[in-house]
C-alpha atoms as a printed R data frame, in Angstrom:
    type eleno elety resid chain resno       x       y      z
1   ATOM     1    CA   MET     A     1 -42.760  -9.916 13.367
2   ATOM     2    CA   LYS     A     2 -39.104 -10.868 13.424
3   ATOM     3    CA   THR     A     3 -37.414 -11.516 10.122
4   ATOM     4    CA   GLU     A     4 -36.803 -15.204 10.930
5   ATOM     5    CA   LYS     A     5 -40.498 -15.674 11.708
6   ATOM     6    CA   ALA     A     6 -41.517 -13.796  8.533
7   ATOM     7    CA   ILE     A     7 -39.246 -16.039  6.448
8   ATOM     8    CA   GLN     A     8 -40.813 -19.129  8.031
9   ATOM     9    CA   VAL     A     9 -44.339 -17.823  7.298
10  ATOM    10    CA   LEU     A    10 -43.381 -17.297  3.649
11  ATOM    11    CA   ARG     A    11 -41.777 -20.746  3.426
12  ATOM    12    CA   ASP     A    12 -44.900 -22.350  4.862
13  ATOM    13    CA   TYR     A    13 -47.065 -20.356  2.440
14  ATOM    14    CA   ASN     A    14 -44.897 -21.521 -0.463
15  ATOM    15    CA   LEU     A    15 -45.224 -25.151  0.633
16  ATOM    16    CA   TRP     A    16 -49.038 -24.795  0.873
17  ATOM    17    CA   ARG     A    17 -49.158 -23.006 -2.503
18  ATOM    18    CA   ARG     A    18 -47.235 -25.878 -4.123
19  ATOM    19    CA   GLY     A    19 -49.800 -28.360 -2.957
20  ATOM    20    CA   ASN     A    20 -48.735 -29.632  0.447
21  ATOM    21    CA   GLU     A    21 -52.051 -31.165  1.469
22  ATOM    22    CA   GLU     A    22 -51.024 -31.599  5.105
23  ATOM    23    CA   MET     A    23 -51.025 -27.832  5.621
24  ATOM    24    CA   GLU     A    24 -53.922 -25.470  6.129
25  ATOM    25    CA   GLN     A    25 -54.132 -22.308  4.098
26  ATOM    26    CA   PRO     A    26 -52.004 -19.625  5.860
27  ATOM    27    CA   ASP     A    27 -53.738 -16.455  7.029
28  ATOM    28    CA   PRO     A    28 -53.434 -13.849  4.215
29  ATOM    29    CA   TRP     A    29 -52.919 -11.104  6.769
30  ATOM    30    CA   HIS     A    30 -49.870 -12.954  8.192
31  ATOM    31    CA   ILE     A    31 -48.538 -13.475  4.662
32  ATOM    32    CA   GLY     A    32 -48.860  -9.746  3.936
33  ATOM    33    CA   GLU     A    33 -47.183  -8.859  7.232
34  ATOM    34    CA   ALA     A    34 -44.346 -11.353  6.481
35  ATOM    35    CA   ILE     A    35 -43.856  -9.881  2.996
36  ATOM    36    CA   ASP     A    36 -43.693  -6.350  4.474
37  ATOM    37    CA   ASP     A    37 -41.181  -7.434  7.126
38  ATOM    38    CA   VAL     A    38 -38.981  -9.281  4.633
39  ATOM    39    CA   LEU     A    39 -39.062  -6.342  2.217
40  ATOM    40    CA   MET     A    40 -38.101  -3.976  5.049
41  ATOM    41    CA   ALA     A    41 -35.236  -6.290  6.006
42  ATOM    42    CA   ILE     A    42 -34.078  -6.390  2.383
43  ATOM    43    CA   GLY     A    43 -34.225  -2.581  2.248
44  ATOM    44    CA   ASP     A    44 -32.142  -2.378  5.420
45  ATOM    45    CA   MET     A    45 -29.623  -4.811  3.938
46  ATOM    46    CA   GLU     A    46 -29.423  -2.722  0.756
47  ATOM    47    CA   GLU     A    47 -28.684   0.407  2.816
48  ATOM    48    CA   GLU     A    48 -26.064  -1.473  4.790
49  ATOM    49    CA   ALA     A    49 -24.549  -2.807  1.574
50  ATOM    50    CA   LYS     A    50 -24.324   0.768  0.227
51  ATOM    51    CA   LEU     A    51 -22.469   1.814  3.371
52  ATOM    52    CA   HIS     A    52 -20.104  -1.142  3.014
53  ATOM    53    CA   ARG     A    53 -19.526  -0.371 -0.664
54  ATOM    54    CA   GLY     A    54 -18.766   3.229  0.278
55  ATOM    55    CA   ALA     A    55 -16.317   2.094  2.932
56  ATOM    56    CA   ILE     A    56 -14.694  -0.351  0.528
57  ATOM    57    CA   THR     A    57 -14.398   2.367 -2.103
58  ATOM    58    CA   GLY     A    58 -12.839   4.683  0.493
59  ATOM    59    CA   TRP     A    59 -10.306   2.060  1.511
60  ATOM    60    CA   GLN     A    60  -9.640   1.208 -2.121
61  ATOM    61    CA   ASN     A    61  -8.916   4.885 -2.836
62  ATOM    62    CA   LYS     A    62  -6.619   5.040  0.189
63  ATOM    63    CA   TRP     A    63  -4.900   1.842 -0.930
64  ATOM    64    CA   GLU     A    64  -4.394   3.180 -4.461
65  ATOM    65    CA   CYS     A    65  -3.028   6.432 -3.026
66  ATOM    66    CA   ALA     A    66  -0.629   4.458 -0.793
67  ATOM    67    CA   VAL     A    67   0.521   2.378 -3.772
68  ATOM    68    CA   ASP     A    68   1.111   5.558 -5.806
69  ATOM    69    CA   MET     A    69   3.047   7.121 -2.931
70  ATOM    70    CA   ALA     A    70   5.140   3.971 -2.537
71  ATOM    71    CA   ALA     A    71   5.928   3.975 -6.274
72  ATOM    72    CA   LYS     A    72   6.979   7.638 -6.085
73  ATOM    73    CA   ALA     A    73   9.088   6.927 -3.009
74  ATOM    74    CA   GLU     A    74  10.791   4.027 -4.782
75  ATOM    75    CA   SER     A    75  11.454   6.239 -7.786
76  ATOM    76    CA   GLU     A    76  12.951   8.954 -5.581
77  ATOM    77    CA   ARG     A    77  14.978   6.341 -3.690
78  ATOM    78    CA   ASP     A    78  16.372   5.020 -6.970
79  ATOM    79    CA   LEU     A    79  17.197   8.567 -8.114
80  ATOM    80    CA   TRP     A    80  19.016   9.355 -4.863
81  ATOM    81    CA   ARG     A    81  20.775   5.975 -4.927
82  ATOM    82    CA   SER     A    82  22.017   6.769 -8.427
83  ATOM    83    CA   LYS     A    83  23.220  10.212 -7.314
84  ATOM    84    CA   ALA     A    84  24.908   8.700 -4.259
85  ATOM    85    CA   GLN     A    85  26.712   6.172 -6.460
86  ATOM    86    CA   ARG     A    86  27.934   8.993 -8.722
87  ATOM    87    CA   TRP     A    87  29.126  10.969 -5.695
88  ATOM    88    CA   GLU     A    88  30.800   7.860 -4.315
89  ATOM    89    CA   ALA     A    89  32.665   7.438 -7.618
90  ATOM    90    CA   LYS     A    90  33.716  11.104 -7.511
91  ATOM    91    CA   VAL     A    91  34.923  10.763 -3.912
92  ATOM    92    CA   ILE     A    92  36.940   7.660 -4.815
93  ATOM    93    CA   ASP     A    93  38.390   9.508 -7.818
94  ATOM    94    CA   LEU     A    94  39.260  12.497 -5.628
95  ATOM    95    CA   GLY     A    95  40.836  10.146 -3.094
96  ATOM    96    CA   VAL     A    96  43.023   8.666 -5.825
97  ATOM    97    CA   GLN     A    97  43.947  12.175 -7.042
98  ATOM    98    CA   ILE     A    98  44.800  13.253 -3.485
99  ATOM    99    CA   ASP     A    99  46.970  10.157 -2.985
100 ATOM   100    CA   LEU     A   100  48.781  10.849 -6.265
101 ATOM   101    CA   GLU     A   101  49.276  14.502 -5.332
102 ATOM   102    CA   ILE     A   102  50.625  13.485 -1.909
103 ATOM   103    CA   GLN     A   103  53.077  11.103 -3.607
104 ATOM   104    CA   ARG     A   104  54.107  13.851 -6.051
105 ATOM   105    CA   LEU     A   105  54.637  16.327 -3.197
106 ATOM   106    CA   GLN     A   106  56.601  13.731 -1.205
107 ATOM   107    CA   TRP     A   107  58.762  13.108 -4.263
108 ATOM   108    CA   LYS     A   108  59.380  16.895 -4.600
109 ATOM   109    CA   GLN     A   109  60.068  17.150 -0.860
110 ATOM   110    CA   ASN     A   110  62.596  14.306 -1.108
111 ATOM   111    CA   LYS     A   111  64.183  15.987 -4.134
112 ATOM   112    CA   LEU     A   112  64.382  19.297 -2.244
113 ATOM   113    CA   ASP     A   113  65.822  17.554  0.831
114 ATOM   114    CA   ARG     A   114  68.506  15.920 -1.338
115 ATOM   115    CA   GLY     A   115  69.239  19.245 -3.008
116 ATOM   116    CA   ILE     A   116  69.580  20.983  0.360
117 ATOM   117    CA   LYS     A   117  71.786  18.164  1.608
118 ATOM   118    CA   GLU     A   118  74.017  18.478 -1.447
119 ATOM   119    CA   LEU     A   119  74.245  22.221 -1.015
120 ATOM   120    CA   LYS     A   120  75.147  21.861  2.655
121 ATOM   121    CA   SER     A   121  77.723  19.201  1.952
122 ATOM   122    CA   GLY     A   122  79.334  21.482 -0.661
123 ATOM   123    CA   TYR     A   123  80.109  24.177  1.911
């Protein structure tokens, strides 16, 4: 018996049991067969539900793992961003120091050029 038919047999039985006088008493053998079929269908649904719960748990574990990995990646990104900002500040500082050193060397070169010019003009 198909599950839909078994459900209908049980519904009809319930109506008769509650006093529907228009109905004849259902065959007890059909009622027993309907109960067996419905119980088997419920058992199948329970097994299927277990499989779905297992799949959901698996996906939930994967999701939690992905969230943890994303949090670690964000933490590492922030760490490297901080290091990059420190290196950027050092590079800017070195650039300023190089510019100052170039100016100092140009000043010395100009001073030397003037000194050489004075020495040459004195001869």
